[in-house]
C-alpha positions in Angstrom: 5.0 -6.2 -34.1 6.8 -5.5 -37.6 9.6 -3.3 -36.7 8.0 -2.2 -33.1 10.5 -2.7 -30.3 7.4 -2.4 -27.9 3.8 -1.1 -27.3 3.0 2.2 -25.3 -0.5 2.5 -24.0 -1.2 6.1 -22.7 -4.6 6.0 -21.0 -6.9 8.7 -19.4 -9.0 7.0 -16.7 -11.7 9.2 -15.4 -14.4 9.0 -12.6 -12.1 7.1 -10.5 -12.5 7.0 -6.7 -11.3 9.9 -4.5 -10.1 7.9 -1.6 -8.1 5.5 -3.9 -6.3 7.8 -6.0 -5.2 9.7 -3.0 -3.7 6.9 -1.0 -0.2 6.5 -2.2 0.0 2.8 -0.1 -3.2 1.7 -2.6 -2.1 3.0 -5.6 1.3 1.5 -5.3 -0.3 -1.7 -4.7 -2.6 -1.8 -7.6 0.0 -0.6 -9.9 2.5 -3.5 -8.8 -0.5 -5.6 -9.3 -1.6 -4.5 -12.5 1.9 -4.9 -13.7 1.7 -8.8 -12.3 -1.7 -9.1 -13.9 0.0 -8.2 -17.3 2.5 -11.1 -16.9 5.7 -8.2 -16.5 8.7 -8.9 -14.4 9.1 -6.2 -11.8 12.6 -4.4 -10.8 12.0 -1.3 -9.0 9.0 0.6 -7.5 8.8 4.1 -6.5 5.8 6.4 -5.4 5.3 10.1 -3.9 2.2 11.3 -2.3 1.7 15.0 -2.9 0.2 17.8 -0.4 -2.6 18.5 -0.4 -3.5 15.5 -2.6 -2.4 13.4 -5.6 0.1 10.6 -6.0 3.0 10.1 -8.8 4.6 6.9 -9.3 6.4 4.2 -11.3 7.1 0.8 -11.6 10.2 -0.6 -13.5 9.6 -3.8 -15.2 12.0 -6.0 -17.0 9.9 -4.9 -20.1 9.9 -1.3 -19.5 7.4 0.5 -17.2 4.2 1.4 -15.6 3.7 5.3 -14.7 0.8 7.1 -13.1 -0.1 10.7 -12.3 -3.3 11.1 -10.1 -5.5 14.1 -9.4 -7.7 12.7 -7.2 -10.2 16.1 -6.4 -11.3 15.5 -10.5 -11.4 11.6 -10.5 -8.6 11.7 -12.7 -5.2 9.2 -13.4 -3.2 9.8 -16.3 -1.3 6.3 -17.0 1.2 5.0 -19.3 2.3 1.4 -19.9 5.1 0.8 -21.9 6.3 -2.8 -22.6 8.8 -4.4 -24.7 8.7 -7.7 -26.3 5.4 -10.2 -27.2 4.9 -11.5 -23.9 3.4 -8.6 -21.7 0.2 -7.3 -22.6 -0.2 -3.6 -21.8 -3.7 -3.5 -22.4 -4.0 -6.1 -19.3 -2.5 -3.6 -16.8 -4.8 -0.4 -18.5 -7.9 -2.5 -17.8 -6.7 -3.9 -14.4 -5.9 -0.3 -13.2 -9.5 1.1 -14.5 -11.4 -1.8 -12.8 -9.2 -1.3 -9.6 -9.7 2.6 -9.6 -13.5 2.1 -10.0 -13.4 4.4 -13.1 -16.4 5.3 -15.0 -14.4 5.7 -17.8 -11.0 5.5 -19.7 -9.6 6.6 -23.2 -6.8 5.1 -24.2 -4.1 4.8 -27.6 -2.0 2.6 -28.0 1.3 3.8 -30.0 4.0 1.2 -31.4 7.5 2.6 -30.3 10.7 2.0 -32.2 12.6 2.0 -35.7 9.8 4.4 -37.6 6.7 3.0 -36.2 5.0 6.0 -35.6 5.5 9.4 -37.0 6.2 12.1 -34.5 5.5 15.9 -34.6 9.1 17.2 -34.9 9.8 19.8 -32.5 12.9 22.0 -32.9 14.7 23.2 -29.6 
């Protein structure tokens, strides 16, 4: 990983099941299992169901986190999986999520995090 402290995968998951993405219990269970599938150690889990639809949540892991925001009406989930160290593979979690959400397609990008690994656009506030 060179100077990287972690790997951050940003995933756009399309063509997902409405019923799964709109069910907070199912989304939570799938996210927890994705963390375990990747070899992570779970610390905290928080999920929320929106009205009329949609779920957001985070699985905090010793190695960092998995987060999700769903738009069931669009069959779309925005996911990020951030892992530190070499033991946990964020791609294992993303691939598991895509399969369990019955996705038609996933676009994803990995960003190396920490110590100047990625050049970010500067924003002044």
